[in-house]
C-alpha positions, 0 to 999 in steps of 0.5 A: 500500500505504501508503494502505491501511495508513493506512485500516486504522489509521483504521478500527481507531481508528474502530471501537474508539471504538464498542467503548468505548461498550459497556464495563461501567464506563461509565455508561449515561446522563448526565441533568440529575438525575444519572448512571445505571449499569445499566438506566435507570429512572423515579424514581417511588416512592422509599422512605425508608431507614426504610420499606425497613428496616421491609420488611427486618425483616419478611422471611424468608430468601429473600424478595424485594421490588422497591423503589426507595430513596435511601440513602448509599454507605458502601463500594465494592469497591476492585478493580473496583466490583462491589459496594457497601455502603449505609446502613440505619437503626439502624446496619445496612447492605445489600450491593448487587450488580449484576444479572448483573454487568452494570455496575460502580460507580466506586470514588469514590462513598463517602458519596454519595447514590444511588437504587437500583432492584431487589430487596431480599432477606434471606440468610445469608452464609457465612463464606467469602463474608464473608471474600471481601468483607472482602478486597475491602474491604482489611480487615486479616488480623486482621479477616478472621480474626475472621469465624467464623460465618454471618450474616443479611444484608440484600442488594440486587440492583440493576438500575439505580443513579442517582447524582444530580448 
């Protein structure tokens, strides 16, 4: 019976190692060029921030466009890495969410360059959503109380993110 219990403990430990491999917070692949999160993609037609900015400014609300671009991370969700804010030219920013919440980003990548692959779109963010994201970002109650109107936002749904080494 003692041998059977040892075998069960060994098998439980062995299979739990495989379960951790599928965890959403783990990167999907390490390569010489960096770490991929979400779907792997070929870095081929990377747009510059200025090119993406021109595309964003010409888009109407609800339009979308598949792009791949390199930018700097300004902020990451402190709760679990479920969103991030990236730089755009002229002091603007884009809110990045992850396709089907299929992966999350590490919270320590602020100020790092990343390559995003996915859909760029423009939307109008409600007051409720703005307050939710402000709370996730640990903003003060005074800052949150100042949010009173919906705003036009630049958003991105990433199917994959590359954090270069």
